[in-house]
C-alpha positions as CSV (number, residue, x, y, z in Angstrom):
1,X,123.8,216.1,188.1
2,X,125.1,214.1,185.0
3,X,124.9,215.7,181.6
4,X,122.6,213.0,180.3
5,X,120.0,214.3,182.7
6,X,120.5,217.9,181.6
7,X,120.1,217.4,177.8
8,X,117.1,215.4,176.7
9,X,117.8,212.8,174.0
10,X,115.6,214.6,171.4
11,X,117.9,217.6,171.5
12,X,121.1,215.5,171.0
13,X,119.9,213.3,168.1
14,X,119.5,216.3,165.6
15,X,122.9,217.6,166.5
16,X,124.6,214.2,165.9
17,X,122.8,213.9,162.5
18,X,123.9,217.4,161.5
19,X,127.6,216.6,162.3
20,X,127.3,213.3,160.4
21,X,125.7,215.0,157.3
22,X,128.6,217.6,157.1
23,X,131.2,214.9,157.4
24,X,129.5,212.5,155.0
25,X,129.0,215.2,152.3
26,X,132.7,216.1,152.3
27,X,133.8,212.5,152.2
28,X,131.2,210.6,150.2
29,X,128.9,213.0,148.3
30,X,131.1,216.0,147.2
31,X,131.9,216.0,143.5
32,X,135.5,215.3,142.2
33,X,137.6,218.4,141.3
34,X,136.9,218.9,137.6
35,X,138.9,220.9,135.1
36,X,137.0,224.1,134.6
37,X,137.5,227.6,133.3
38,X,140.2,228.3,135.8
39,X,142.3,225.6,134.2
40,X,141.2,225.7,130.6
41,X,140.6,229.3,129.8
42,X,144.2,230.2,130.3
43,X,145.0,228.2,127.1
44,X,142.5,230.2,125.0
45,X,143.9,232.3,122.2
46,X,142.5,235.6,120.8
47,X,141.8,235.6,117.1
48,X,141.5,239.2,115.6
49,X,138.8,240.0,113.0
50,X,139.4,242.3,110.0
51,X,136.1,244.1,110.7
52,X,133.9,245.3,113.6
53,X,132.1,242.4,115.3
54,X,131.4,239.6,115.5
55,X,127.7,239.7,116.0
56,X,127.7,235.9,116.6
57,X,130.0,232.9,116.4
58,X,129.0,229.3,115.7
59,X,130.7,226.0,114.9
60,X,129.2,223.4,112.5
61,X,128.1,219.8,113.5
62,X,131.6,218.4,112.4
63,X,133.4,220.9,114.7
64,X,134.6,223.1,111.8
65,X,134.9,226.8,112.2
66,X,134.4,229.1,114.0
67,X,132.1,231.0,111.7
68,X,131.6,234.7,112.6
69,X,128.8,236.8,111.3
70,X,130.2,240.3,111.2
71,X,128.6,243.8,111.1
72,X,128.9,244.4,107.4
73,X,126.8,241.3,106.5
74,X,129.6,238.9,105.7
75,X,130.0,235.4,107.3
76,X,133.6,234.5,107.8
77,X,135.2,231.2,108.6
78,X,138.4,230.7,110.4
79,X,140.8,228.4,108.5
80,X,143.7,228.3,110.9
81,X,146.7,230.3,111.8
82,X,148.3,229.8,108.3
83,X,145.1,230.9,106.3
84,X,143.3,233.2,108.7
85,X,139.7,234.3,108.0
86,X,138.0,233.5,104.6
87,X,134.7,235.0,103.4
88,X,132.2,232.2,103.3
89,X,128.9,234.0,102.5
90,X,127.1,237.3,102.3
91,X,123.9,238.0,104.1
92,X,123.0,241.1,102.1
93,X,123.0,241.5,98.3
94,X,123.6,245.3,98.7
95,X,126.7,244.9,100.9
96,X,129.2,247.8,100.7
97,X,132.8,246.8,100.0
98,X,135.2,247.6,102.8
99,X,136.9,250.3,100.9
100,X,133.7,252.0,100.0
101,X,132.7,251.9,103.6
102,X,136.0,253.5,104.6
103,X,135.6,256.3,102.1
104,X,132.0,257.0,103.1
105,X,133.0,257.1,106.7
106,X,135.8,259.5,106.0
107,X,133.5,261.8,104.0
108,X,130.9,261.7,106.9
109,X,133.5,263.0,109.3
110,X,134.7,265.7,106.9
111,X,131.1,267.0,106.3
112,X,130.9,265.9,102.6
113,X,128.1,263.9,101.2
114,X,128.9,261.4,98.5
């Protein structure tokens, strides 16, 4: 008995379409290989902050920055490797200076109250 008599036509047609779909996707429809994080992230560099944080990082509409909002209420702007971080703004009028914070933190651990 020939194979054409064993398999009805309606069973062969979906199988042919499935094979065609897999082949056409790989050749015609699949997207090009794009540079992604696997290629770009290896070029990233770490910029250390002089305080704990950041709570958030933003760039302005001209691409300047990054700007970092840090835990003690300051907003810092990165000005490049030569200049580093610069204080741009304060979000709290009662912000402690870093040295005051360090002294208070040391007294808290020693049991003294200032």
